[in-house]
N, C-alpha and C positions, 0 to 999 in steps of 0.2 A: 847063293851069295849070302855071306854072313852079314848080320846086321850090327852095326857099331852103335853104341849108345853114348851120346854126349851129355855130359853134366853141365847144365847152364842155369844159373839163377834158381837153384833148388828144384828144377824141373827136368825130368828125364825126357829128352827129345830123340826119337829114332832118326838117325841120319837120312834114311830114305824118304821121310816125310817132307814134302815140299812146303815147308813152313820154317818160321824162324821166331826165336824169342829174344827180344832185345830189352835190356834194362834201360828204362827212361827216367832220368833223374830230374826232378823239378825242385829247384832251390828256392825256398821262400825265407828271406831274411836269414839265410845261412843254414837252414835245416831242411833236410830232404823229406818231402811230404808224400811222395809216391816211390816206392822202391822198385816197382817193375810194372810194366804194362805190355800186354800182348799186342804186338802190331797186326794189322790186317794181313792176312796170308795171301799167297798166290791164288789159293782156292778158298775164298771167304766162307764157303759153305760148310767147311770141315775144320776141326780144331787139330791140335798137334797129335792127338791119338786117333784121328779118323773119325771122330764123332761129329754130330751136328753142331755148328757154331751159331748161337743166336745173334740175331741183328741188334742194333742199338736198343730198340724196344721190341722185344721179340714177339709181341703180340701180333705182328704182321702175318703170322701163320694161322690167324683165326679166320678160316675160310668162310666168306659170305656173311660174317658177323661184324658188328661194329667194333671199333678199336679205340681204346681210351686214348685221349691226348694226355701225355705224361709230362708234368711241370715239376722241375725241381726248384726249391727256393734256397738260394745259396748266397752265403757271404761268410768269409772266414772271420770276420769281425763279429763278436757277440753284441747283444743289446741294440740291434738294429731293427726290431720288430719282425724278425723272420717267422717266428712261430705264430705270432698274432696275425701276420699276413696269410700265412698257410691256412690257418683255421678259418678265418673270417671270409677270405676269398672262396674257400671250398664250400662254406655254408651259403655264400651268395650265388655260386653256381647251382647249388641245390635248390635254392629259391627259384631260380629260373627254370626249373624243371629237369635239371640234369642229374644223372647218377654219379655220385662222387665217392671216391676212396681217398682218405688222408693216410699217409704212411709216416709214422714218427721214427726217424732214424737217428734221433739225438738221444744219447745215454742219459741226459737230464730228464727226459720224459715229460717236458713242459706241455707238449701237444696233447699228450695222453692225459695229463692232469687237468688241462683245460676243458676237457669233456667229462670231468667228474670221475676219472678212473685213477685209483692208486697205483702207480707203477711197481710198487713194492709188493703189491698183492696179486698181480696177474700170474697165472699159471704158465703161460708161454708168451713169447714176445718176438720181436723182430730178430733177437739174437738167434733163436732157435731156427728161424727161417734161413738166416744167412750162414749159420755154422752147422746146423744139424739137418739142413735141407727140408724142414718141416714145411708142409703146404701153407701158403700165405693166409689162406682162408681160415686156417685153424687159430690165427691170432687177431682176427677181425671182430671188433666190437660194434654193435649198432647204437649209435647215438644221434646227434643232429645229422651227421653224416657217418658213413662207415669209417672206422678208424683201425688201422693195423698198429697196435700198441707197442710201446717201448718199455724197457726196464733198465735198471742200472747194469744188468749183465752186458749190454751193448758196449760198455766201456772196455770190455776185454775181447770184443769181436775182432778187432784188427789184428791182435796177436793170434787168436784162435784160427783165423782165416789165412795166416802168413804161409802155411804150407799147402794150401788148397789150390789146385789147378784151376785156372780161370777165375780167381777169386774176385777180379774186378767186375765180372759179369754175374755174380751171385744173385743180385737183385733183379736184374734183367731176366734171368731164367725164372725166378720166382713169379714174376709178373705174368709168365705164360698161362697160368691158371686162371687169372682174373681179368686180363686186359680186355677180354670181351664182354665183360659184365659191367662195365663203367664207361661213362663219357669222359670223365676227367680222373686222373690220379694225380694227387698233390703230395709231394715228398718234402718234409721238413728235415733239413740236414743240420749236422753239428756245426758249431763255430770253428771249423778247422778245414784243411784241404787234405785230410787224410784218407784212408781206404773207404770209409763209409761215405764220404762225400763223393769220392771217385765212382763207387757203385751207383749213386744217385744220378750222377752226370752221364754215366755210361748207359743207364736205363731210360733217361729222359729224352723227350723231343725238344723241349724248351726250358729255358732258365729264366726265372724272375729273380732279380737281384735287389732286395730291399736295401736302401742306403740312408742312414741317418743324415740329416742336413747339417753336418759338421765337417770340417776339413779332414781331420784324422780318419773319420770313417770312409771317406772317399778315396783315400790313398790305397786302400786294399783292392780297389777296382781293377787296377793294373795287374796285380798278382792273380787275381781270378781270371782276367782275360787271358793271361799266359797259360793257366791251368786249362782253361776250356780249349785252347788252341791245341795243346798237347793230347787232351781227350779226343778232339776232332780228328787229329792225325793218326791216332794209335788205337782208339777204341770204338769211337762213335762219330762217324762223319756226318751225322744229321743234326747233331746238337747246335742249337742257336739260342741266342739271348732273345727271349720274348720282350723284355723290357727292364729298364732300371726304374725302380720305384722310390721316389723321395718320401721318407717316413719321418715321424716324430717332428714334424714341421712346426715351428713357431713363427708365423709370418710377421710377428711383432718385431722381431730382431732383424737387424741388418745382416748379421752373420748368416742367418738361414737363408735369406734372399740371395746373398751373394754365392752361397753354397749351390743352390739350385741353378743360378746362372752358370757357374763353372761346370756343373753337370751337362747343362744344355749346350754350352760351347764345345765341350769335348766329346759328347756322345749323340748330339743331335736328336734325331727321330726315335732313337732307343730309349729315351726318357719318356716314361708315361706321362700323359696330360694330368692324370689323376694325382692328388696329393693327400697323403695320410697325415693329418694334423694331430697335434698332441690333444688328448682327451682323457679325462680321468676314468671314463667308462672302460677303457681298454685295460686298466689295472683291476677294476672291480669285477669285470665279467668272469675271469678265470677262477676267482674265489667262489663263484656260484656254479662252476663247472659248465659254463656256457660260452658261446660266442657272443660277441657284442650285438649281433643281429637278433639274437633271441633275448638277451638280457635288456637291451634298450632299443627295440626295433624301430622306433620313430626318431631316434637321436641322430645327431650329426655324424658320430662315429660309424654308426651302421651305414649311413648314406655314403661315406668315403669308399667303403668296400663294394657297395652296390655299383657305384660309379665305375670302380676299377673293373669289377666283373663285366659290366657292359663294354668297356673298352677292350678287354681281352677277347670277349665273345664277338665283337665286331671287327677286331683287328685294327682299330683306329688309334693311332698314336701321333697323328699329324696335327 
């Protein structure tokens, strides 16, 4: 029997394969942020070419070994303390005795710089992992925690990956090598809902959403929820929101208090009890290439993230 080949969304799909590729368009304020997503197939263990299809966080295949809990830190709005939260919560986990890998998926490289590494001088970065299939361990630097570094090259990763089959799962596949080596993997995402963020959400078990305690910052939560629902339906059925984290809180202002009240009214127990209040130490620590827990270990700022770490580790948000 001859095999007919169907051209669909830039991918050849043999007609006899029991699978389908459906373009899923997510519109955020009029712009398409995800051009295509591969739906779960009738045989989820195989991809369109008959090979093995990794699960949401494909480290499940680490037989008898530990498997890292993978947490993505996501919010398409910038300036909400996403990088600050990724780094300091990861270091707080490390202080609690856990092995932690932080992954910088933001082309700005702020997480990388916050550990004293110049993104312009790294020999290889997450770009090489996602585009060139370089082993993730080759871009890991040892600092307060292990960190998979970023470079400005990541800005071109989405275009470079556009013709790649299974591009939404590139990060998930890269984690196969290291998911048994850590207790937590923390992913810092760019301030967008593009392919890099989709990769993070496809690989993650949980999402922590830092939200600045201002009205305009909170509006993006609905858009993020819609994206998460599409990811859950099409790519990663296990993804869940770990919690919504109020950040940059100035409890002296009425507006900040009202913003937290709105969050709690709309999202209930999803809102962490922990609050990240404004502190100058958060701005000073990256200049020294350190987390706030190292830069000012006994200060209030460090205490905020230790409290958050305890809340995440114990699962208590009530």
